PAKOL-744959 format. One line per field, with one value per residue (C-alpha): x, y, z; residue in one letter. Coordinates in pm, 1 decimal, padded with zeros to 6 digits. Each point is the difference from the previous one (the first is absolute). Layout:
REM residues N
xx: c(X; ...);
yy: c(Y; ...);
zz: c(Z; ...);
type: c(A; ...);
//
This chain:
REM residues 323
xx: c(00903.4; -00169.1; 00157.5; -00177.8; -00018.9; -00170.7; -00255.9; -00068.5; -00058.6; -00238.9; -00194.1; -00016.2; -00258.9; -00220.0; -00027.1; -00041.3; 00130.2; 00351.3; 00226.8; 00365.1; 00141.6; 00332.5; 00183.3; 00099.5; 00321.3; 00077.5; 00075.4; 00339.1; -00186.2; -00355.9; -00085.4; 00114.9; -00044.7; -00348.1; -00142.2; 00045.0; -00099.4; -00217.8; -00080.4; -00283.9; -00187.9; 00002.5; -00348.1; -00222.6; -00266.0; 00021.0; -00026.7; 00076.7; 00113.0; 00289.7; -00045.5; 00005.1; 00130.4; 00329.2; 00304.5; 00271.9; 00360.2; 00163.0; 00330.9; -00053.3; -00019.5; -00271.7; 00192.9; 00039.5; 00365.6; 00103.5; 00021.4; 00353.4; -00015.3; -00237.1; -00301.2; 00039.7; -00261.1; -00129.8; -00071.5; -00175.7; -00364.6; -00191.1; -00359.2; -00098.8; -00083.5; -00093.6; 00039.6; 00028.4; -00144.5; 00118.6; 00365.0; -00024.4; 00153.9; -00062.4; 00060.9; 00033.2; -00144.1; 00352.2; 00326.3; 00242.6; 00356.8; 00118.0; -00134.6; -00171.0; 00226.7; -00078.7; -00213.3; -00052.4; -00301.1; -00265.7; -00295.4; -00331.0; -00178.3; -00330.3; 00152.0; 00320.6; 00259.5; 00204.2; -00261.3; -00304.1; 00089.5; 00316.2; -00153.1; -00297.4; 00238.1; 00197.9; -00322.5; -00115.4; 00322.2; -00080.3; -00313.1; 00199.7; 00160.0; 00242.8; 00125.6; 00349.7; 00195.6; 00272.9; 00239.0; 00120.0; 00339.2; 00034.4; -00050.5; -00237.4; -00348.9; -00289.2; -00123.1; 00158.5; -00061.4; -00066.0; -00023.9; 00350.5; 00127.2; -00238.6; -00107.4; -00276.5; -00192.5; -00249.6; -00312.1; -00060.8; -00179.9; 00325.2; 00149.7; -00159.7; 00216.4; 00281.8; 00222.6; 00327.2; 00259.2; 00202.7; 00337.4; 00263.2; 00220.6; -00284.8; 00022.4; -00200.8; -00097.7; -00363.3; -00076.9; -00065.6; -00180.7; -00130.7; -00243.7; -00282.9; 00026.4; -00293.2; 00016.5; -00188.9; 00051.5; -00093.0; 00072.2; 00194.0; 00083.6; -00036.2; 00211.2; -00111.7; 00125.8; -00003.8; -00028.4; 00086.9; -00210.6; -00079.2; 00332.2; 00167.5; 00329.0; 00230.0; 00296.0; 00090.6; -00155.7; 00306.2; -00180.5; -00112.7; -00357.3; -00177.3; -00264.2; -00251.9; -00126.9; -00219.4; 00146.5; -00111.8; 00177.0; 00047.6; 00307.8; 00157.2; 00160.6; 00271.8; 00024.9; 00086.1; -00151.9; -00085.0; -00212.1; -00071.3; -00154.3; 00053.4; 00058.8; 00183.5; -00136.9; 00256.6; -00076.1; -00097.5; -00282.9; -00037.7; -00377.3; -00244.9; -00063.5; -00380.0; -00027.6; 00207.3; -00190.5; -00342.6; 00102.8; 00134.1; -00324.9; -00203.3; 00237.5; -00030.0; -00376.9; 00067.0; 00246.8; -00116.4; -00368.2; -00112.0; 00244.2; -00099.1; -00373.4; 00036.7; 00180.9; -00240.5; -00301.0; 00087.7; -00033.5; 00355.9; 00154.3; -00105.9; -00224.6; 00104.4; -00206.9; 00158.5; 00348.5; -00078.3; -00133.3; 00319.6; 00217.6; -00208.0; 00050.5; 00374.8; -00001.3; -00153.7; 00265.2; 00286.5; -00133.8; 00259.7; -00005.7; -00166.8; 00165.8; -00147.1; 00137.0; 00044.8; -00011.1; 00006.4; -00088.6; 00276.5; -00113.9; 00018.5; 00317.9; 00105.2; 00349.5; 00118.1; 00344.6; 00164.5; 00206.6; 00130.5; -00262.9; -00138.7; -00356.4; -00202.5; -00169.1; -00361.0; -00123.8; -00372.0; 00024.8; -00306.4; 00086.3; -00160.9; 00006.0; -00060.9; -00021.2);
yy: c(00252.6; -00194.7; -00024.5; 00067.8; -00377.5; -00036.1; 00267.7; -00154.4; -00338.8; 00162.2; 00188.0; -00282.0; -00221.0; 00306.1; 00082.2; -00349.7; -00356.3; -00033.9; -00289.7; -00071.3; -00301.1; -00177.0; -00197.6; -00361.4; -00004.4; -00368.9; -00002.5; 00135.3; 00249.7; 00083.9; 00084.9; 00131.3; 00345.8; -00113.1; -00145.5; -00050.2; -00290.9; 00115.1; -00286.3; 00192.0; 00007.4; -00378.9; -00145.8; -00278.2; 00266.2; 00202.2; 00341.9; 00338.0; 00242.2; 00197.0; 00000.6; 00349.1; 00160.9; 00190.1; -00204.6; 00188.4; -00101.5; 00216.0; -00186.5; -00172.6; -00363.7; -00160.2; 00071.1; 00370.8; -00014.6; 00143.9; -00218.9; -00098.4; 00286.9; 00299.3; -00039.0; 00219.2; 00269.8; -00166.3; -00321.9; 00168.4; -00016.8; -00245.9; -00123.5; -00358.5; -00171.7; -00347.4; -00242.5; -00377.8; -00108.8; -00359.5; 00107.4; 00350.5; 00141.7; 00372.1; 00162.1; 00379.2; 00183.5; 00033.7; -00171.9; 00148.6; 00067.5; -00125.3; -00337.0; -00013.8; -00101.4; -00295.2; 00117.1; 00341.8; 00196.9; 00125.8; 00228.9; -00006.4; 00337.9; 00137.7; 00344.0; 00054.1; 00040.8; 00268.5; 00188.2; -00011.8; -00119.3; 00204.6; 00331.6; -00060.0; -00055.7; 00313.3; 00202.8; -00155.0; 00100.9; 00361.5; -00038.3; -00112.8; 00282.2; 00011.6; 00279.3; 00126.3; 00253.7; 00203.0; 00236.8; 00293.2; 00147.3; 00313.7; 00325.9; 00282.7; -00123.0; 00216.8; -00120.2; -00286.6; -00262.4; -00331.0; -00201.1; 00109.3; -00149.9; -00298.3; -00096.3; -00233.0; 00294.0; 00084.0; 00101.3; 00246.4; -00267.5; -00196.5; 00255.2; -00076.7; 00174.6; 00252.3; 00028.3; 00156.9; -00235.6; 00048.4; 00168.9; -00251.0; 00083.4; -00052.7; 00362.6; 00160.6; -00285.0; 00105.6; -00050.9; -00367.2; 00035.2; -00064.7; 00291.8; 00044.2; 00268.6; 00176.6; -00069.1; 00015.5; -00235.2; 00100.2; -00103.2; 00190.7; -00129.9; -00361.3; 00036.8; 00021.8; 00295.7; 00055.7; 00332.7; 00019.1; 00293.8; 00221.2; 00012.4; 00326.4; -00185.1; 00074.3; -00223.6; -00346.6; -00319.7; -00152.5; -00324.9; -00032.1; -00063.5; -00331.4; -00088.0; -00277.5; -00117.2; -00268.2; -00190.5; -00310.1; -00334.7; 00005.4; 00222.5; -00169.5; -00327.3; -00208.2; 00255.0; 00293.3; 00251.6; -00153.6; 00241.4; -00261.4; -00236.4; -00374.7; -00203.5; -00318.4; -00310.1; 00048.7; 00368.5; 00039.7; 00227.0; 00128.7; -00043.0; -00239.0; -00293.0; -00011.6; 00377.4; -00002.2; -00301.0; 00152.7; 00327.5; -00189.2; -00198.7; 00320.2; 00133.8; -00327.0; 00053.8; 00343.0; -00112.4; -00357.4; 00008.3; -00233.1; -00269.7; 00034.9; 00004.0; -00334.4; -00146.4; 00149.1; -00131.2; -00351.9; 00109.2; -00111.5; 00350.9; 00321.4; 00245.1; 00360.0; 00110.1; -00264.3; 00102.9; 00365.1; -00089.4; -00189.7; 00293.0; 00231.1; -00235.9; -00005.4; 00379.2; 00021.4; -00235.1; 00202.2; 00355.5; 00263.3; 00259.5; 00337.1; 00315.2; 00346.1; 00264.6; 00341.2; 00291.7; 00377.2; 00281.3; 00234.4; 00294.4; -00197.6; -00042.3; -00306.3; -00065.0; -00357.1; 00085.4; -00191.7; -00180.3; 00306.8; 00058.1; -00209.6; 00123.3; 00101.2; 00337.8; 00002.8; 00341.5; -00045.1; -00200.2; -00174.6; -00366.6; -00200.5; -00375.8; -00233.0; -00372.9);
zz: c(00620.9; -00282.2; -00341.6; -00327.8; -00049.6; 00341.3; -00088.5; -00341.6; 00161.0; 00248.7; -00268.9; -00258.1; 00179.3; 00057.6; -00369.6; -00147.6; -00010.8; 00139.8; 00090.5; 00069.7; -00182.6; 00047.1; -00265.2; 00062.4; 00208.6; -00064.5; -00370.9; -00115.7; -00216.0; 00091.1; -00356.5; -00333.2; -00151.5; -00107.1; 00323.2; 00376.5; 00222.2; 00291.5; 00243.5; 00165.8; -00332.0; -00036.7; 00041.3; -00128.7; -00057.0; -00318.3; 00165.0; -00149.7; 00272.6; -00148.2; -00378.8; -00158.1; 00319.3; 00019.3; 00101.8; 00189.2; 00067.8; 00270.0; 00010.1; 00336.4; 00103.3; 00207.9; 00321.5; -00082.4; -00104.5; -00338.2; -00308.5; -00113.4; -00250.6; -00024.1; -00227.3; -00310.3; -00047.3; -00318.4; 00192.5; 00293.3; -00115.8; -00213.2; -00016.6; 00077.6; -00327.6; 00127.9; 00290.5; -00024.2; 00333.5; -00042.0; 00012.9; 00145.2; -00314.4; -00039.8; -00338.8; -00049.3; -00298.2; -00141.9; 00101.0; 00249.7; -00099.6; 00340.5; 00112.4; 00341.1; 00286.6; 00227.4; 00292.6; -00162.0; 00120.4; -00240.1; 00066.4; -00186.5; -00018.0; -00126.9; -00075.7; -00191.9; 00279.2; -00177.3; -00203.2; 00229.5; 00350.7; 00062.3; -00120.8; 00233.0; 00291.9; -00084.8; -00013.8; 00326.5; 00176.4; -00091.5; 00216.3; 00306.0; 00198.6; 00289.4; 00222.4; -00070.0; 00208.2; -00168.5; 00177.8; -00208.4; 00092.9; 00215.0; -00183.5; -00083.9; -00092.2; -00101.8; -00339.1; -00192.9; -00270.0; 00174.7; -00323.7; -00097.6; 00326.3; 00014.7; -00356.6; 00123.4; 00152.4; -00275.0; 00194.1; 00281.8; 00202.2; 00033.7; 00238.8; 00334.6; 00259.5; 00021.9; 00307.2; 00105.0; 00140.4; 00320.4; 00002.9; -00117.1; 00301.7; 00243.4; 00120.6; 00144.2; 00227.2; 00038.0; -00368.2; -00058.0; -00336.0; -00248.2; -00001.2; -00248.4; -00266.0; -00166.7; -00371.5; -00325.0; -00296.9; -00353.0; -00359.2; -00263.0; -00352.0; 00101.4; 00314.3; 00362.3; 00198.9; 00374.9; 00176.6; 00367.8; 00113.6; 00292.6; 00183.6; 00103.5; 00033.6; -00293.7; 00082.3; -00129.7; 00129.8; 00160.8; 00070.3; -00361.6; -00111.4; 00048.1; -00259.5; 00057.5; -00337.8; -00150.1; -00293.0; -00185.0; -00001.4; -00377.6; 00023.6; 00304.6; -00116.1; 00163.2; 00281.2; -00227.7; -00239.8; -00337.7; -00205.5; -00267.9; 00251.3; 00036.4; -00315.2; 00103.7; 00174.2; 00276.4; 00068.1; 00366.5; 00121.3; 00354.0; -00022.5; 00162.9; -00234.4; 00036.3; -00043.5; -00318.8; -00135.2; 00065.9; -00167.0; -00301.8; -00017.5; -00030.4; -00265.8; -00193.4; -00007.1; -00153.4; -00266.3; -00079.2; 00090.3; -00278.9; 00111.9; 00365.5; -00074.1; -00176.0; 00301.0; 00257.7; -00192.9; 00116.3; 00363.0; 00076.4; 00001.9; 00173.8; -00179.0; -00053.8; 00300.6; 00224.4; -00114.1; 00077.6; 00345.6; 00081.6; -00108.1; 00218.3; 00296.1; -00059.3; -00022.9; 00347.7; 00137.5; -00146.6; 00025.8; 00082.1; 00281.3; -00062.8; 00132.8; 00042.3; -00235.9; 00163.3; -00242.9; 00050.8; -00235.9; -00101.9; 00213.2; 00323.7; 00201.9; 00192.8; 00125.2; -00024.5; 00125.2; -00281.6; 00259.8; 00187.1; 00268.9; 00280.2; -00030.9; -00303.6; 00001.4; -00104.3; -00111.1; -00023.4; -00319.4; -00129.3; -00054.4; -00279.6; 00053.8; -00293.0; 00066.7);
type: c(X; X; X; X; X; X; X; X; X; X; X; X; X; X; X; X; X; X; X; X; X; X; X; X; X; X; X; X; X; X; X; X; X; X; X; X; X; X; X; X; X; X; X; X; X; X; X; X; X; X; X; X; X; X; X; X; X; X; X; X; X; X; X; X; X; X; X; X; X; X; X; X; X; X; X; X; X; X; X; X; X; X; X; X; X; X; X; X; X; X; X; X; X; X; X; X; X; X; X; X; X; X; X; X; X; X; X; X; X; X; X; X; X; X; X; X; X; X; X; X; X; X; X; X; X; X; X; X; X; X; X; X; X; X; X; X; X; X; X; X; X; X; X; X; X; X; X; X; X; X; X; X; X; X; X; X; X; X; X; X; X; X; X; X; X; X; X; X; X; X; X; X; X; X; X; X; X; X; X; X; X; X; X; X; X; X; X; X; X; X; X; X; X; X; X; X; X; X; X; X; X; X; X; X; X; X; X; X; X; X; X; X; X; X; X; X; X; X; X; X; X; X; X; X; X; X; X; X; X; X; X; X; X; X; X; X; X; X; X; X; X; X; X; X; X; X; X; X; X; X; X; X; X; X; X; X; X; X; X; X; X; X; X; X; X; X; X; X; X; X; X; X; X; X; X; X; X; X; X; X; X; X; X; X; X; X; X; X; X; X; X; X; X; X; X; X; X; X; X; X; X; X; X; X; X; X; X; X; X; X; X; X; X; X; X; X; X; X; X; X; X; X; X);
//
């Protein structure tokens, strides 16, 4: 389960120059509000590798532990104004209000982490889907509003399978379930509705209804529903890191194409076509199962049993199978 910070660090080198810097741990204070001492930038060569790039403070030390106090939001992002390679002194474009801590970790980014990189990651997570099974409670089901029950269901293609569950008591013993139900999904006023069709059984589904759905990783954060998506560095996503990073890379090409074209022109970053090919490869690796949808027109009869009968009665119905 990668965090947002993990995904950002995976995407950053794909979209432009990126490096992780650590402040000097030896001095009592590694800097003042106007500069930080970065040993890795010390050199006898007057090189310019980080000037004008975005400088990010996440509030962690070089070993991954938190800083003695959280970094205020107004100190989170700066741009690198200059670097003195003789001393490793890095100056931001404007002073911080909180001085850098000894051994504090900095990140240097090509895209603005909050205004460009994070939105691309959020959009990329909407491209990454996983299979989710939801059991609805026992009751009468014929036609119902799925979106009212599951707010993340906003398209008919997200409902992949509909089944009836076994009796909660385990009786009768011959019915092991779950059994597939014929269904039809359709939209109405922005909501997705489900019609369970074709059964001559009029009783309740004592085993409930099992829905197999596809939903994107944007709304599943820290192991729970979060409609607003991930926003914090520490938010955890149950998504493969490379898949999320490749999707975010493609979205960055959509939203910040001028910035990425400049970086790709050097030959050090992937082109738009190479980014798209990688996302396609990841899509093949993480593709979801496809189930057949069985539908019946209203004049045909087919008894599912609804959980009351051992065998289903087929009355010459014409079955339509859509993959």
